[in-house]
N, C-alpha and C positions, 0 to 999 in steps of 0.2 A: 451495430453495437447497441446494447440495451441501455436504457436510462440508468438502471441500477449499476451497470458496469462503469458508466461515466462517473456516477457518484462515488463508487468505490475507489476509482483512480484519483479523483479529486481529493477524497479524504486522505489517501496515502500521501499525495503531494503536499497538501496544505498542512497536515500534521507534522510532516517531516520538516517543512520550512519553519513552522512555529517552534519546533524543538531545536532546530539549528540556531535560529535567531535568539530564542529565549535562553538557551544554555550558554551561548556566547556572551550575551549581555550579563548573565549572572556569574559565569565562571571566568570570563576574559581569556579563554583558551580555545583556539581554533581546533587543536588536536582532540581535546576532550569532547568538544561539540560534534566533531565528525565521528568520533567513536560512539557517542550516544545515538547519533542519527543512524549509524550503521547497525547498531544493536536493535534499534526500533524497526528499521526496515527488514532486518533478518527475522525478527519476530512476526511482523505484520505480513510479510510476503509468504510466510509459511502457513498462514491461516487457511482453512479450507475454502472460504469464500474467495480470497484473493487467488488461490490456486485455480479455481474455476474460471475466474476472470482472465487470468493469464492463458489458460487453455483455449478459451473462446477467442482471444486475440490472435493466438497462433493458428486458429482455424480447425482445431481438433473437435470432433463431435462430442457432445455431452450425452452419453447413452443412458445415464441413470434416471433421467426425467425429473431431477430436482430443480425447482424454480422454473418450471415449464411456462412458456408464453403461449397460452391457448386463446 
């Protein structure tokens, strides 16, 4: 796994936790906090970079040569 993949996964996890905790503190509603986090993850996980990270984690080859490690 590449360092940039680890950073992308950490960004996803940390920002989701910050959003969950922050929205719960501000809004005092677990359901709204979960809905906001789900929306954030739905948006974030559909970004091209995260799609590439997920593909690499599944073991699918990346044939397009984008972000090559030479």
